[in-house]
C-alpha positions as CSV (number, residue, x, y, z in Angstrom):
1,X,6.1,11.3,-10.8
2,X,4.5,10.0,-7.6
3,X,1.9,7.3,-7.3
4,X,-1.4,7.9,-5.4
5,X,-2.0,5.6,-2.4
6,X,-5.2,5.1,-0.7
7,X,-5.7,2.8,2.3
8,X,-9.2,1.9,3.3
9,X,-10.6,-0.1,6.2
10,X,-14.2,-1.4,6.4
11,X,-15.0,1.7,8.4
12,X,-13.3,4.6,6.6
13,X,-10.6,6.0,4.4
14,X,-7.4,5.9,6.5
15,X,-4.9,7.5,4.2
16,X,-4.8,9.2,0.9
17,X,-1.5,10.7,-0.3
18,X,1.1,10.6,-3.1
19,X,4.3,8.6,-2.6
20,X,7.3,7.7,-4.7
21,X,6.9,4.0,-3.9
22,X,4.9,1.7,-1.7
23,X,5.9,-1.8,-0.6
24,X,2.9,-4.1,0.3
25,X,2.9,-7.5,1.8
26,X,1.3,-9.6,-1.0
27,X,0.6,-13.3,-0.4
28,X,3.3,-14.1,-3.0
29,X,5.9,-11.9,-1.1
30,X,6.8,-8.3,-0.6
31,X,5.8,-6.2,-3.6
32,X,7.2,-2.8,-4.5
33,X,4.9,-0.5,-6.5
34,X,6.2,2.4,-8.5
35,X,4.4,4.7,-11.0
36,X,3.5,3.0,-14.3
37,X,3.3,-0.5,-12.6
38,X,1.3,-3.1,-14.4
39,X,-2.3,-3.3,-13.3
40,X,-3.2,-6.1,-11.0
41,X,-5.2,-7.2,-7.9
42,X,-3.4,-9.0,-5.1
43,X,-4.3,-10.6,-1.8
44,X,-2.5,-9.2,1.2
45,X,-1.1,-11.3,4.0
46,X,-0.4,-10.0,7.5
47,X,2.6,-7.6,7.3
48,X,3.8,-4.1,7.0
49,X,3.1,-1.5,4.3
50,X,6.0,0.9,3.8
51,X,5.7,4.3,2.2
52,X,8.7,5.9,0.5
53,X,9.5,9.5,-0.5
54,X,12.9,10.5,-1.8
55,X,14.2,6.9,-1.1
56,X,13.3,7.1,2.6
57,X,10.6,5.2,4.5
58,X,8.3,8.0,5.7
59,X,5.5,5.8,7.2
60,X,4.9,2.2,8.1
61,X,1.5,0.6,8.7
62,X,0.8,-2.9,9.9
63,X,-2.1,-4.7,8.1
64,X,-3.8,-7.9,9.1
65,X,-4.8,-8.9,5.5
66,X,-7.0,-7.7,2.7
67,X,-6.6,-6.8,-1.0
68,X,-4.7,-4.3,-3.1
69,X,-5.7,-2.9,-6.5
70,X,-2.7,-1.6,-8.5
71,X,-3.0,0.6,-11.6
72,X,-0.3,2.6,-13.4
73,X,-1.2,5.7,-11.3
74,X,-2.8,4.4,-8.1
75,X,-2.6,1.8,-5.3
76,X,-5.8,1.2,-3.4
77,X,-5.4,-1.1,-0.3
78,X,-8.6,-2.6,1.1
79,X,-7.3,-3.7,4.5
80,X,-9.0,-5.9,7.1
81,X,-7.2,-3.9,9.9
82,X,-4.5,-1.3,10.0
83,X,-2.3,0.0,12.8
84,X,0.5,2.6,12.6
85,X,4.0,1.3,13.3
86,X,6.5,3.5,15.1
């Protein structure tokens, strides 16, 4: 069962897709989010968001900060700035 991920900048919706897991750079440290995660809102520090499908990193995005809202079915990242990482 995947978890829905949305990444939003102040200008627009940047990404909306289902992933198996997402790792976000929370202020308290890296945080892996799987389906059925406990709901929470966290502050993001500068770092890399990693998207996983079938145990493999499929995409990486650098963020300059922001917030993330986690529910048991969705992660919504409100990012100050986002850049794709090769």
